[in-house]
N, C-alpha and C positions, 0 to 999 in steps of 0.2 A: 273476466276477459269477454270481449264482444267480438264475434267473427261475422263479417258481412258476407254477401254473396260473392263467390269467386268467379271471375271471368277469365276464361282460357280461349285463346285464338291462335291458330298456327297457319303457316303458309300453305299447308295442304288442304285448307278449307274447313278444318274442324273449328267450331265455335260453340263453346259450352258455358252454361251457368251452373254452378254447383253450390249447394248449401252444406253446412257442417252437420246437418241432420235431415231427416225426411220432413221436418216441419216446414210448412209453406211460408212461415214468416221470413222477412228479408234478413233479419239479423238473429243470431243465436247467442244467448248469454250463457256462459259457463261459470259456475261458482267454484272457486278454487280455494282450498285451505292450505296453510303453510305445511310444507313437507309432504304434500300429497300430489301424486301425478294424476292428471285428468286427461283423458283422450276421448275424442268424439270423431268418428269416421264419417265422411261423406260417401256418397255412392261412387264407385269407380266409373270412369267415362273413357271412351276411346279417343286416342290422339293419332296424329300422323307421324310415324317414326322418321327420325332424322330431319324433321322440318324445324326451322326457327319458330319460336313461339313467344307470345306475351301472356303473362299471368298477372292479374291484379286481385288482391284480397284485402279489403279494408279490415283491419284488426285494431283493437285497442285494449289496453290493460291498465289497471291501477298503477300508479307511479312505482310502488314497491315491487310489482311484477314485471316491469319492463325488463327486457332481455332474458327473463326466465320463461316467459310465455311466447309461444310461436305457433305458426301454422306449418305443418310439414306436407309436402307434396311428394308422393312416392310413385315412380314410374315402374310399372310391372310388365313382365313379359307375358306371352300367351298362357303360360302355366301358372301365373299368379306370383312369380318370384320377383322380389325387388331388384331392379337394375340400377336405379339412381334415386337419391333422396335430396330434396331441396328443403331447407328450413328458412322460413320467413319470420324473423323475430318481431315482436311488438316493441316499438321504441317509444320512449316518453314523448308526450306532446307538449311538454313544458319547454319553453324556449326562453333562454336568457338573452335579453337585448343589450346591446352595447350602450354606452352613454348616449343620451339623446337630448334633443331640445324640442320643446313644444312651440307651436306657432303663437302669434299674438293673442289668440283666444284661449290658449292653454290646451289646444288639441294636438294630438300626435297620431299619425297614421303609419301603419306598418303592414305591407302585404303579407298575408299568411303563406308560409312555404309549403302548405298542404291544402287540400280541398276541404272546405267546411260544408256540412249539410245543415238543413234547417233545424234538426234536433240537437246539434252540437251546442255546447255551452263554451263560451270564451271568458276567461278570467284574467285579471291583471292584478298584481300587487306590487307595492313599493315599501321597502322596509323602513324608509325614513333615514334621516341623517341628523347632524347636530343642529340644523336650522329648520328642517321640515319634518312634520310627523308622518308616520306611515299611512298608507291608504290601500284599499282593495276594492275591486268591483267585479261583478260577474254579469255577463250579458247572455240572455237566452236567445 
């Protein structure tokens, strides 16, 4: 599982960047074994009570871990007691496309429904059918 930098901003003026660890790297990779619970806490940060907020946390997990891996955000009171817990699940980035047609050059374009970074890899595969053999490609 990879957890990127969390960005929190609220209407009260709080704007925070938080990492899953004290490591200064932008992303934190957590190795997870089957049947094992792994947790990594980031540092607590103050927020503006009662204010609308936005939170974005880029996360990714292997296909088999999708929906089992998540980032939890826990809102604490002044005494450190949990008031509310939000769980943001990792979802698979594999997207099944509907039937499609290529253009005259054999090209097909599909806007990604998510943001790609320069270090993301994009792959495509086609299982083939009775007339065409299967194919696969990965772009770095």
